[in-house]
C-alpha positions as CSV (number, residue, x, y, z in Angstrom):
1,M,-127.3,174.3,-72.5
2,T,-129.5,172.4,-69.3
3,T,-128.9,174.3,-65.5
4,T,-130.1,172.1,-62.6
5,P,-131.9,174.0,-59.2
6,E,-128.0,172.7,-57.5
7,A,-126.9,173.9,-59.6
8,I,-127.8,177.6,-59.5
9,K,-128.0,177.5,-55.3
10,G,-124.1,176.9,-55.6
11,Y,-123.6,180.1,-58.2
12,I,-126.1,181.8,-55.4
13,E,-123.5,180.2,-52.7
14,Q,-120.7,181.4,-54.9
15,G,-122.0,185.5,-55.5
16,L,-123.3,186.0,-53.1
17,D,-123.1,185.0,-48.2
18,C,-126.7,183.6,-48.3
19,E,-127.4,182.3,-44.6
20,H,-129.9,179.2,-46.2
21,V,-130.4,178.7,-50.5
22,Q,-133.5,176.6,-52.1
23,V,-134.3,176.0,-55.8
24,H,-136.6,174.3,-57.3
25,G,-136.6,173.7,-60.8
26,D,-136.9,172.0,-64.7
27,G,-134.3,173.5,-66.4
28,R,-135.1,176.4,-67.3
29,H,-137.6,177.8,-64.8
30,F,-136.7,178.1,-61.5
31,E,-137.9,179.5,-57.8
32,A,-135.6,180.5,-55.3
33,V,-135.9,181.7,-51.7
34,I,-132.3,183.9,-50.5
35,V,-132.2,184.7,-46.6
36,S,-128.6,187.0,-46.7
37,K,-127.5,189.7,-44.0
38,A,-126.9,191.4,-47.6
39,F,-130.4,191.9,-48.1
40,E,-130.9,194.1,-45.0
41,G,-131.4,197.8,-45.3
42,K,-132.4,197.3,-48.3
43,G,-135.7,196.9,-50.9
44,M,-136.3,193.9,-52.4
45,V,-134.9,195.9,-56.2
46,Q,-131.4,195.6,-54.6
47,Q,-131.6,192.4,-53.4
48,H,-132.8,190.6,-56.8
49,Q,-130.1,192.5,-57.9
50,L,-127.5,191.3,-55.4
51,V,-128.5,187.6,-57.6
52,Y,-128.8,188.7,-60.0
53,R,-125.0,189.9,-59.8
54,A,-124.2,187.3,-58.3
55,L,-125.8,184.6,-60.7
56,G,-123.5,187.1,-63.7
57,D,-124.3,186.2,-67.6
58,R,-125.8,183.0,-66.1
59,M,-128.9,184.8,-66.4
60,H,-128.9,185.1,-70.0
61,E,-127.6,182.3,-71.2
62,E,-128.4,179.1,-68.3
63,I,-131.9,180.9,-66.2
64,H,-134.2,181.9,-68.1
65,A,-137.1,182.8,-65.4
66,L,-136.5,183.4,-61.7
67,S,-138.5,183.5,-59.2
68,M,-137.0,183.9,-56.2
69,K,-138.4,186.0,-52.9
70,T,-135.4,186.9,-51.1
71,F,-135.0,187.8,-46.5
72,T,-132.5,188.6,-44.2
73,P,-131.7,186.6,-41.1
74,E,-134.4,188.5,-39.2
75,Q,-137.2,188.4,-41.7
76,W,-136.7,184.6,-42.6
77,S,-137.3,183.6,-38.5
78,K,-140.5,185.1,-38.3
79,Q,-141.4,183.1,-42.4
80,V,-140.0,179.5,-40.2
């Protein structure tokens, strides 16, 4: 079963309150940029765990690899 970047974006947005989500990929390997207030006060590992939780079993079944950059809204405002 092949998934799309758009589907992964939707899964993340359904499971995590996000201000910005951008996903690119080839059907098995994906890269994501995720901005969420839920990341405030959390380390990178904790932030990534929130995303993995939002994706649930899809991380094991549909998504072979996901590289992500996570930002709080404040951090993101300094990136753009």
